[in-house]
N, C-alpha and C positions, 0 to 999 in steps of 0.2 A: 151268397146273398147278403150276409151280414156286412161284408166289405162294400158291396154296392150301395146299401142303405147308408152306410157311414159316409161314402163319397157324395151321395146326394145331399145329405144333411150338411156336410162341410161346404158344398157349393152354395146351398141356400144361405148359410151363415155369411159366407163371403159376399154374396150379392147384397144382402141386407146391410152389411157393414159399409160397403161402397156407397150405397144410397144414403145412409145416415151421415156418413162423413161429409158429404157435400149436399145438404138438404135442398139448396136452391139450385136445381138442375138447369133452370133457364137463366142465362146471364144477360144482362142489359134488358131486363123485362120492363123497365120504365122508359126505354128508348132514349136514354140520356146520352149515350155514346154513339156518334155517327160522323160520317164524312159528308160535308155539304157538297153537292154537285151544282145546285143553283139556289141562290139566296133571294127570296122574295119578301124579305122583311119579317112579317109575323109567321110566315111558313117557308119551308125549305124543301127542295127535292134532295134526298140524301140516301146514302148507303148505310145501313145500320150495322154496327159492330156486333158480332156474335149471332147474326141472323143470316139465313139463306133466302134467296128469292129475288123478286124484282124490286125496283126502286119504290120508295114510299115518300109521301109528304109528311114532314115533321111540322106539327103545329105548336105554337106557343099557347099559353093559357089565355091569351087575348082573343082567341077565336073559339067560339062555342063554350061548352062546359070545361071546367078545369080538369087537368089530368088528375087521376086518383093517386098517383105517386110520382113525384118529380115535377119538372117544369114543362115536359113535352108529352105529346100524344101523336099517334100516327093516323093518317087518312090514306085509304088504299085505292082510290079511283083516280090515280094520277093521269092516266091516259084518257079518261072519260068514256072511252068506248069499251074498255076492258076493265075488269076488276083485278088489280094487282094482288099478288100473294107473297107472304113471307112465312117462314117457319124457323124455329130456333135451332141453333147448333147445340146439341146435347153433349155434355161432358160427363163421362163416367170414369171413375177411378176404381181399380180393384186393389183391395188390401190383402189379398191372398195370392200366393204364387203356387199354383198347382202344377 
């Protein structure tokens, strides 16, 4: 029982260390890195780096409100008939070898 508790504690410590080591789990959260599929001037249809999902419109600050971080923001109704979706690729690193 004592060994089991020790292993559980060690596992929890390792998980905490891996999360603290890379506190920004979402990469490209400001949508600054993307591959343009169609360029429409102040907006582009693009594939976002470090994100899964369907295409998204990337808008510059010249359309609507300014982005809260960086020069771009996304708009998710590219097809107008459906709402597109994206979700981040998470990156976890473990600092313990069990």
